ZAMARGU-4260 file (C-alpha; in steps of 0.2 Angstrom, whole numbers, plus 5000, padded with zeros to 4 digits):
<rodrens>
0) 5108/4961/5080 | 5087/4955/5078 | 5084/4973/5083 | 5095/4981/5071 | 5087/4969/5055
5) 5069/4977/5063 | 5076/4994/5061 | 5083/4991/5043 | 5067/4982/5038 | 5057/4997/5044
10) 5067/5010/5037 | 5067/5001/5020 | 5049/4997/5019 | 5045/5016/5023 | 5057/5022/5009
15) 5049/5010/4996 | 5033/5020/5000 | 5041/5035/4998 | 5051/5032/4983 | 5038/5022/4972
20) 5028/5038/4973 | 5043/5051/4970 | 5049/5040/4956 | 5033/5039/4950 | 5029/5059/4952
25) 5047/5062/4944 | 5047/5051/4931 | 5063/5047/4937 | 5070/5028/4933 | 5082/5029/4945
30) 5072/5035/4958 | 5060/5019/4953 | 5075/5007/4953 | 5080/5013/4971 | 5062/5011/4978
35) 5061/4993/4968 | 5079/4989/4979 | 5073/4996/4996 | 5058/4983/4994 | 5068/4971/4990
40) 5078/4973/5005 | 5065/4976/5017 | 5061/4958/5011 | 5079/4952/5013 | 5080/4959/5031
45) 5063/4949/5033 | 5072/4934/5028 | 5087/4936/5037 | 5077/4937/5053 | 5067/4922/5050
50) 5084/4912/5048 | 5094/4920/5059 | 5095/4908/5073 | 5094/4892/5060 | 5111/4882/5057
55) 5124/4888/5042 | 5116/4877/5028 | 5097/4886/5031 | 5106/4904/5032 | 5117/4900/5016
60) 5101/4895/5007 | 5094/4911/5012 | 5108/4922/5004 | 5106/4911/4990 | 5088/4916/4988
65) 5093/4934/4990 | 5107/4935/4980 | 5094/4928/4965 | 5083/4943/4971 | 5099/4955/4968
70) 5102/4946/4953 | 5084/4950/4945 | 5083/4967/4951 | 5099/4973/4940 | 5092/4962/4926
75) 5075/4972/4928 | 5084/4988/4932 | 5093/4987/4915 | 5076/4983/4905 | 5067/4998/4913
80) 5082/5009/4905 | 5082/5003/4890 | 5063/5006/4890 | 5064/5023/4896 | 5079/5027/4884
85) 5067/5024/4869 | 5052/5031/4877 | 5055/5040/4892 | 5052/5058/4898 | 5065/5069/4907
90) 5063/5068/4927 | 5061/5083/4937 | 5078/5084/4946 | 5074/5092/4961 | 5063/5080/4967
95) 5077/5067/4964 | 5087/5077/4973 | 5076/5079/4988 | 5073/5061/4989 | 5090/5054/4985
100) 5095/5066/4999 | 5082/5057/5011 | 5086/5040/5005 | 5106/5041/5007 | 5102/5047/5025
105) 5093/5031/5027 | 5104/5021/5021 | 5119/5029/5031 | 5110/5025/5047 | 5107/5008/5043
110) 5123/5004/5037 | 5131/5013/5052 | 5120/4998/5062 | 5126/4986/5052 | 5144/4988/5050
115) 5148/4977/5064 | 5142/4961/5053 | 5149/4966/5037 | 5159/4950/5038 | 5148/4937/5045
120) 5139/4923/5036 | 5134/4926/5018 | 5117/4929/5025 | 5124/4944/5035 | 5135/4949/5021
125) 5122/4952/5010 | 5112/4963/5021 | 5128/4972/5023 | 5132/4973/5004 | 5113/4977/5000
130) 5115/4993/5013 | 5131/4997/5007 | 5125/4996/4988 | 5109/5007/4991 | 5121/5022/4998
135) 5131/5021/4984 | 5115/5021/4972 | 5110/5036/4983 | 5124/5047/4979 | 5123/5041/4961
140) 5103/5047/4960 | 5110/5063/4968 | 5122/5066/4953 | 5109/5061/4940 | 5098/5072/4947
145) 5111/5085/4944 | 5114/5079/4928 | 5097/5080/4923 | 5095/5098/4930 | 5112/5102/4920
150) 5109/5094/4905 | 5090/5095/4903 | 5089/5076/4896 | 5086/5059/4904 | 5102/5053/4901
155) 5111/5055/4917 | 5095/5046/4925 | 5096/5032/4915 | 5116/5030/4916 | 5114/5030/4936
160) 5100/5017/4935 | 5112/5004/4925 | 5126/5008/4936 | 5113/5004/4950 | 5108/4988/4940
165) 5128/4983/4940 | 5130/4984/4957 | 5115/4974/4961 | 5122/4960/4948 | 5140/4960/4956
170) 5134/4961/4973 | 5123/4946/4971 | 5137/4936/4963 | 5148/4939/4976 | 5135/4932/4989
175) 5130/4917/4977 | 5149/4912/4978 | 5150/4915/4998 | 5134/4906/5000 | 5140/4891/4989
180) 5157/4889/5000 | 5147/4888/5015 | 5136/4875/5008 | 5151/4865/5003 | 5158/4865/5020
185) 5141/4863/5030 | 5140/4847/5019 | 5124/4852/5009
</rodrens>
């Protein structure tokens, strides 16, 4: 388990660096959203590693923190998409597609490694949900790239950014519910 989390952490940190640069260079809100998500996931994997050997209550509290970051990410992406709707430029679709493909391959690889832990405690479930949402988000970025290319507008990019925000919000709330149940069962 520890080795899998380390692999996930390094892969996510590297993809954050790649996507933040590509998101800025291409003016893509969905790539920037995905980059921020990679950064948050790297932090979540680091926190999961830190609490891996701790008791259920400590892991559930860590999961609550991670859930809060997912919710904040969702709100932040919605705000950025709203701002870009009024003042943004049309993103560059080829960069979006190339980086989206690289991100998808990264998340599928991490997802395969984490699949066995998807039904674990709230801490491990949050790790799995982050990775699952990332892969879904990567497919959506690819669809946005095709949409931007086909329409010549920024709207497909902004729509995908909003969908990614929605995934973060719903996953965060699901982890909060599970972590609260675990805290109640643990007597905290």
